[in-house]
N, C-alpha and C positions, 0 to 999 in steps of 0.2 A: 314429141310434141303430140303425137295422136293416142298415145299411152296417159299423157298428162291431163288432157282435156277431154272430158266424155259428155256428150249430149243427148239425152233423152226428148226428145220432144222440146220443149222451151226449157227445160231444165237442164241447165250445166253444170258441172263440177269440175272444179279446178284445185289441186293440194288439199281433196276433201273437203273443200266448202263449196256448198250448194247454194244456187240461186234460179229465179225464173225469170229466164229473156223476156218473157212475154209482159212482165212488168217492172223489169230493172234494166236500165240502159247500161252496155259493156263499152269500154274503151281499153287501148292498150298503147304502152310505151315499149318501143325497142329499140336497144342500142348495143353496139358491139360489133365485132367480127362474123359473130353469127346470129346476127338480127335479122338479115333477109330470111334466110332458113325457117327462123322460129316465127317471123311473120306470115308467110307462107304456111306453116302449119297452123296457126290460129286462123288463116281465112279457110282453110280446109276443113278444120273442127267446128267453127262458128258460123261462118257462110255469113248471110244477111244479120245474124243476131248482134256483129259486131256494128257498133254506132260510129267510131271513129278511133282512128289511130296515129301516132306520130311515129316514125322510124328515122333512126340515124345510123347507118352501116356504110362499108364501102360500096363502089359501082356496082352494081349486079343487072344482069341480062333479064330476068324472068319478070314482067311487071306485076305490080300491086293494083288490086282492086279499087275503086273510085275513094272509098273511106279513108285512105291512108295519105298523110301529109309527110313526103319524103325528102330528107336530107342526107348529102355525101358527106359527114364529119370525117374530119382530118384524122391522121394516124401516122407517126407516132406523137405530133404537136397538133393541137385544135386549130381548126381553121374558122372562118365566119359562119360556114354551116353548122359548125358545132355548136356554136353560140345561139344561132337560129333555131336548131334543134331543141335546145333547152326552154328556150322562151315560147316554142309551140307547145311545148311538153306543160309548160305551166298555165298556158292558154288552156289547154286542153283539161287540167285536171280543176280550174274554176268550173267549166261547165260539168265535171263529172262529181265536184262537191255540191254543185247546185241542185242535181237531179238525184243526188245518193245513188249516185252508180257506182259499178264495179270497175278497176282498174286492174289488168293484167299488167304486169311488168316482164320484159323479157330481155334479160341482162348477161350479157357474155363479154368475155376479156377485149380490152381495146376501146371498151366504154369510155373510159376515163377521159380520153381524148377526145373522141367523137359525138362525146356528151357533155355541153357543161354551159354553165351560166354564173358570172362572177357576183360574190355576194355584195360587191359594191360598184356602183357605177365609175368609180375612180379606178378600177381594176381594168385597163384595156387588152385586147385581144392580142398586142405585142408582149404585154406583161404576162400573160398567160402562159405565150409561145416560149418566152424567154426563161420563165420558170421552168417551165416542164421540159426545156432541153437539158437544162442544168440538171435537174433531177434524175433523168433516163440514163443520162452519159456519166453519172457519178458513181456509177456501179454499187449504190445503195439497194437494198431488199425492197421489193414491192411493197410490203405492210410499211416501210419507212417512208418510201416513196408518197403513197396514197395518204399517210397522216397529214404530210405537208400540203398535199393537192386539197385535202378537205379545207384545210384552215382560209382558203379564198374562194372556195365555191359553195353557192346557194342549193345544190342538188345532190351532193354527195354525203355519204356517212348518215344515211338516213333521214334526209333532209326532205327528199321528195315529196315522201308521204304527209309531211307537216301541210303541205299547201291544200290538201283536202281531207280535212279532218272527218266529214260526214260521208265520205267513199269507203270503201271496203275494196283493200289491196291484197292481191296474190303475187308473187315474183316464181318465174321461171328461170333456171339458171343453168348456162353453160360454162361450167367452171374452169378458170384459167389459176386456179390457186390450190393449195393442198385442201385436204379433209377437213371440216370445220373451220374453216377459214373464208366461207363462202361473202362474208362481209366485206372482203378487198377485191373481190369480182366487181371490174368497172368502179371502183370504189365506194362500192354498196350503197348506192342511190336510195333504195328502201330498207337497207339494214344496216345498223340493227333495230329491229323494231318488232312490233307484236304481231304483225300481219305474216300469215303464213307463207311459205316458200318451198321448193323444191329445185332439187338439183338433178338435171338431166345426164349431165354427160362430165366427165372430168379427168385429169391426167390418168388416173388409174384405167379409165376406159381403154384409153391407149395402150397402156402397158400390159393389161390383161388380152386385149387382142393381140398383141406382137406376141405375146408368151405362147398363145393357142397356137397361132401360126406357127411358129418355130418348132412346136410338139410334133405340129402335122409334116414338118418338112425333116424331121428325126434328130431335131436337137436335143439336149438335155438343157433347157434355158432355166436362167435364174433372174429375179426380178430385182434388183437392188434399189431399195424403196428408200434408203436413208442416204443416200446419195442424190441430193436433189437439189439444194438453194445453196451451197457453199461459194466461196470465192472460186473463179475458173481454176486458177493453178490449183489450188485446194483439191477442188472436184476432179480434176485430171488425174491428180497424183492418186486420190481414193479409187479412182477407174482402174488404172492402171494395175494396182494390186487385186483388185477384186476380178478383173477378166481373167487371171491366171487360175480360178478356181472352177470356171465351166467353160464349154465350147460357145455358149451363148449367154452373153450378159444384156440386159435389158434394163435401163436406167431412165428416168424423167425428172419433170422439173423446170428450174431456170436457176441457172448458175448465173451470178452477179458478174457481170464483167465491163469494168470502167474502159472507155474509150481514151486511147493514148495519142493517137494520133489522126491523121485527114482521111484515112482510106475508108473503103467500102467493106462492110461486112457486119457479124453479130454475134452473139455467144456461142451458137450453133457453129458457123464456120470456124470459129477461133477454135472450139472444143476440138474438133477434128485435124485443125494443123498442129495445135498443140499437141495430140496424141500421134500424129503421123511422124512425128521428129524424133519419136521414140518406140515405135511399134516394131514389136516382135517378128520374127519370119511367120508367114502364114497367118497372118491376121487382120481381117478386115472390121474399118470403124465407120460407123453412120451417125449423124446427128442432125436433126431438122426441127423446123417448128411446125407443129400442126396446124397453123394459120397458113404456110406457104410463105412466109416472111420472115427474113432473118435479118434483123437490125434497119440500116440503111441500104441494104442490098436487096436485088430483084429474087434472090434464091431463099429456098425454106433451110439449105445447109448444102452438106457436101459430103463424100463418100472419098477414103482414103483405105490403103494397103501398103503391104511393106516394100512397094515398088516406088511409092508416090514421092519420097524426097529423092531419090535417086533421079527419077524421072525430071522434077524441076531441076534439081541440079545441071542435068544435061542440057536445059534449057535455059542455063545461067540465071538461074532463078536461087535465091538464098530465102529460106522458109523464116529464118530468124528476121531478118531484113521486112519480110511482110507483117510479121506478128508485130514488131516493134512500133509500126504506123497503124495498126490495126485495118490492116487490107487483106483481110482474107479471102475476101471475095475474089480479088485479082487475080491471088494465088491459083486458087481451085479455077477459075475461069480460063486460065492460060492453060492449065492440065486438063481441060473438058471433064473435070469430076465433080462439078456442080450439080446438085437435086433442083430442079427448076419445076414446079407445079403451078405456080400462079396462085392467086387468094383461093382457099378452100372453102372457105363460107364456113368456119368453125375455128375454134381456139382451146385447145386443152393442154396447153403449153409444149414443152420439147419432148422428144424421143430420142433416145440415143441407143444404139444397138452394136455389140462388139461380138465379132464372132472369130474364134480361130479354130485351128487344125493341125493335126500333127502332119 
């Protein structure tokens, strides 16, 4: 954020766009799991140059200053605050449009649920929650899910900018999608459009950081970028094959993972469970969400090695039964092998690391 917003006296530059804050009012709309950190970055950069902001984010402890209207939008399903945030943002855009101001949009993953306003008053919050639950448990790709979400939303798919045609928009993104697919971050409230944008972070950032650290630790790591968004069973098979060719395999993205039962867990926990069931000797596997949350669980993910399955059986646990009811969280909780970080304040998809040794 400090690199993206540069101030020189009253002159502010964002995404290559320059404007004079002494004669132009500046507004901000922040949404998603990284919204709080991004909003603090705007505060640090702009100070009193910021006229007003709306933020929808998970609960956070560090207070924002007076200009912000704060909402704790729901995730993975929208809640009342999600709709209130959407309405507040539309009111803010009316103001920005009337003064021909500048709107800085801070967009990050998770914003699809945290920030919403229905296209028709006939669409209720219960309708939105029901449709979103069906979508996120179906195993569909995020691009497919977002295509459906846009059909009943008034703020997704670039529609947000249409409410303020006389304002100037710039968008800063923390991406939980592939490079070049920024319009799917939070269902693209300002994209596609002609307004400029900049991607600050993405899954590639996490992969490259993990690769750098692995080299420092003496491994010969390889990043497998092509294993990213497959159905989870196919993705795990590809990982089993790829991990035979290096002592440290690094992978990212988001496998599609349909929910089959009433248990707790998500794609990261299930990935580790699936791989643990066929893990060669002297192998360690980790998979975790960079947002600190996996599915409907309280964990980011889990870690397993060649002893995992045997330790489970010693406790009377059958891995296949936990897999069948989508209950990978409970499985790893019983083994004390969960990765629990709490919400991290960012969201750049998943990180999978596989280490083998002779």
